[in-house]
N, C-alpha and C positions, 0 to 999 in steps of 0.2 A: 315539102319544099326543099330542094337541094342547096339553094344558095346560102342560107344561114349555116348549114352543115359544112359547106365548102369554105366559108369564111372562118369557121371555127378551126378546120383542119389547116387552112393557110396560116391563120394566126399562130396555131400551135407550132407548125413547121418553121415559121419565121422566128418564133422565139427560140427554138432549138438552134436554128442556123446562126442566130445572133449570139449564141453562147449563153443564153439564159437557162435557168433551171426549167425543167419541163412544165412545172406549174405556172411559170411566168408566161407561157404561151397563151394562157387565158387572157392576160392583159393585152397581148398583141391582137387578139380577136376583137376586143372593144376598139382598139386603135383603128383596125381595118374598117369597122362599122362606121367610123367617123371620118374616113378619109375624104379629103377635099379642101377647099379654100374657105376658111372662116371669114365672116364679114358682118359682124354686128356693130352698127354705128355707135359712137360714144353718146352718152346721155347729156343733153344740154346742161351746163353748169347751173343755170337758174331754175331748172325744173324741180318742183317739190311734189310731195305725195298727193295724189288725187284721192277723192273719197272712195271707199269700198262700196260697190254697187250690188245691192240685192243678193249678197253672198249667202249661199246655202252651205250647210255643214252636215257631217256625219258624226254622231256622238260615239266616243270610244268608251271602253270599259272603265277608264279612270274618270270619266266625265268630261274629258277634253273634247273640244269641237274641232274636227278636221275639215278644213275648207274643201268643198266638193270638186273644185277645179284648181289644179296645180300646174306646175311646169316641170317637165321631165328633163334632166340634164345628162342624157345619154345618147350615144349612137348617132352623132352628127358633128360636123366640123366645129360648130359654135359651142359644143359642149366640152371641147377639149383644149381649145386655144384659150390661154389664161385671160387675155384682154377681152375676148368675145364672151367668155363666161361672166366676167365682172360686169360688162355692159348689159348682157342678157338679164342677169339677176336684178340689176338696178332698174332697168326699164320695167321689168315685170312688177317689182314691188311698188314703184312710183305710179304705175297705172292701176293699182288696186289689188294686185294678186298677193296672196299670202302663203301659199302652200308650195314649198320647194322640195323636189325629190331628187336625190343624188345617191352616190354609193362610193365607198372607199376606193374601189377598183377603177372608177372613172378618172381619178387623179385631179379633180377640180375643187377639192375642199378649200384650199387656201384662197383661190380666186373668189369663191362664194363667200368666204369669211370677210374678205375685203369689201365686197359689195354690201354685205349685211351692215358693216360698220358705217359705210358711206350712207346707206339708206336711213340708218338711225339718225344721222345728222340732218337728214332732209325730211324727217317726220314719220318714219316707220320704225318704231321701237322693236327691239328683239322679241318682247313678249307678244307682239302681234303676229310674228312669223311662225308658221308651222313647218318645222324643219325635219325632214325625213332622210336618213341615210341607211346604208346597208353594210353588213359584214360579209366579206367573201369567205367561202369555205376554207381557203388556205389559212385563215386565221381562227378556225374552229379549235376548241380546246379551252380549258379553264384559264390558264395563264396567258395564252396567246390572245384570247378575247379581252381580258383585262387590259393588256398592253395596247391592243388595237383601238379600243374605245378611248383610252386616254390620248392616243395619237390623233384620233378624229376630232376630239374636243379642242385640242391644241391647234390643229390645222384650220378648223372652222372659226376659232376664236370665240367660242361660246362656253357657257357653264353647264349647259344641259342640251340634250337632244329630245325633240318631241316624240319621235318614234325611231327605233332602231329595228331593222328587219334582218333576219337571216336571208342572205341573197338567194340561196338555193340549198336544197337538202344535201347535195353532193357536189363534188368538184366536176367541172366541165373538162374532164380528161379522158383520153381514149381508153385508159385502163378501166374506167367505170363501165363502158359498154362491154368490154371484154369480160369483166367480172360478172355482169348481169347475164351475159349470154352463156358463158361456159364455166363460170366460177373462177376462183383463183384469188390472188392477193387484193386486199381492200386498198383503195387509193389513199387511205389515211394511215397506212402502215408505218410511216415515218413520224407520226404524231404520238404524243404520250398517250392519247386516248385510243389509239390503235385501229379503230374501225368507225365507220360512218355513223352508226347508231349511237355509240358511246360518245363520240365527238359532239354530236348535236346536243346530247343531254348535258355534257360538261359545259358546253357553251351557254345553254339556257340557264344553268345554275349560276354561272358568272354574271350573265346579264340580269338575272333576277336580283342578285345582290347589288349590282350597280343601279338598278331601278330603286331599290330600297334606300340607296344613298342619295337619290335625287338627281343623278346624272343622266337618267333616261326617264321620260314620263310614261311611255307605253312601249311594249315589245310586240313584234310581229314577225311574219315570215313572207317569203316570196317564192313562187314556183314550186310550192309544196303540194303533195297529194294528201288525201284524207288520212292515210295511215301515218304520215309524218306529223300531221297536226295532232292527232290523237296521242301519239308518243309523247309530245311535250305536255299536253293537257294532263296526262296520267301522272306527271311529276308533281302536280299540285303546287307549283311555284307561281311565278307571275303568269297571268292569263295571256293567251294569244289574242291580242287586241285587233290586229290588222293582218290581212293577207293581200299581197300584191301579185297579180297574175295577168296574163294576156286576156283582154276582154273586149269583145265586139260581137256582132250578131252571128258570127259563124263558128261558134264554139263547138268542139266535138263533145260527145256524150260524157267522156271521162272528166272533162273540164267543167261541164255544166253541173255535174254531181258535186264537184268541189265548191262551186258557187252556192249551191243549195245547202250544203253542209254548213258553210260559213254563215249564211243568213240564219239558219236554225240555231247556231251556236252564238249568235250576237257578235260575230267577228266582222268588223268593217272591211269592206273590199275596196281596193284601188286597182283600176285597170290600166295596163299599159298597152300600146299598139291599138288604141281605141279607134283610130282612123284607118285601120287595116295594116299598120306596121310598115316597116321599111320596104318590104318586098311586094305588098299587095295594095298599097295605098291608092295608087292610080286607078286600079280596077274597082276597088271598093267605092271610091267617090263618084264613079261614073255609072253606077247601077241605076236603072231607070226609076225604080220606086223611090229611092233616096233622093234623086234629083227632082222628082215631081213634088215630094214633100218639101224640099228645100225651096223650090220656086214659090210654093204656096205661102211660105213664111218669109219670103224675101231674104233667105239665109243661104249659106253655102252648105254643100253636102257634109263637109266636116263638122259644121256646127250641129247639123241634124244628128249625126252619129254620137256626138258628145252629149247632146240633150237626151237621146235615147238611153245612154248609160246612166245618166242622173235619174231618169225615171225608174231604172232598175235598182236604185239605191247603191250605185257604185260610183266612187269618186274617180276622176280622170286626171291624167298628167301629160297632156299633149306637149311634145317638145318642139320648140322653135326659138330661133335667135332673131326673129323679125318682130319688131315692136307692134307693127300693124296686126300681125296674126295673133300676138298675145292679147291685144285689145279685143279682137274678134272672139277669141276663145272665152275670155271673161264675160263677153256679151251674151254667152249662152244662158246666163242667169236671167236674161230679160225676156225669154219666150218659153213656151211650153208646148210639147206635143200633145195631141189629143189621144185618148185611149185607143181609138181606131188606128191612128198613125203608129203608135207603139206596137200594136198587134201586127200591122203590115210589115214592120221591120223585123219583128220576132220571126215572122214566116220566112225570112231570108235565110234562116239557119239551114234550110234544106236546099239552098241554091248550090249549083255545081262549084262555085268559087270556094265553098267551104273546104273542098278537098285539097285546095292549093296552099293552105296555111300550114306553117311549121309550128309545132308546140313542143316545148321541153317537157319530157316526162321522165324524171329521174327517180 
């Protein structure tokens, strides 16, 4: 799919044109992904926490329980506007949600922190919230990682993170493609660790120490391939507890192998773009087989896709700033697909639409 690649290039170019360091063009990419007018309504002042309904969880290596349905705070207008972020998180928590997924590069930590504080005053204590954020590759390296995590904790206003993920194995920079194709300078040439392999290792060492200090409960990765995961496992430090990756019925073979490896290694999975992603959501939700199953259960196509992921033992983090949609997403706990329906959706992997998805493979 050319659109995500185009947004990446446009973001990179916009960053350079605006006088930013080349690495800051990555930030502009996420800004373009969320362009538009944010509009999440304020939460009524009298609203208190609703009961948690039939919540399912995935157990992590530490014994922690990760709620299977979360809310993703990326790549839409309501994920970047501070007031919309605050309102989104507060709506979500007060309606029974407990799993928040964000990242340092999204720039919304402070607004999430304000919402966590307000939610606690309305009956949702911090210890009930499962908070996940991510470290961008620009902060890879032992000292940079230590500093970045302290900054995250301060911005979020919390004493610990439930999970911290390495956001990607490498930078989203044009020189990565150049180095992979023809060789040449590593994109981490200006870091103390000098290359992408050593930078990941130094970062994992720093994070393992922070985990031992109680500042992080579990560690994980995102957008990694099997070779990258094995590299960290070989260090015999903190285990890789979670892997977050694009997940829906149209995975290519290389991504399916990552899923199978993680299941075999007891690495919990979280899927993003589970409804088809920013680019293919409309097509995915209109596929006849999915619509037929949805009608049978009196549910939406999106709810069917989320339920399918749960049946695959994958947690999901659909992103929305709409309180109605948040409630519908959490309502996926209330119904279950039959084995035959799961198999029918499995078979969609061979559908022609599978060729239209874009996957990061760094």
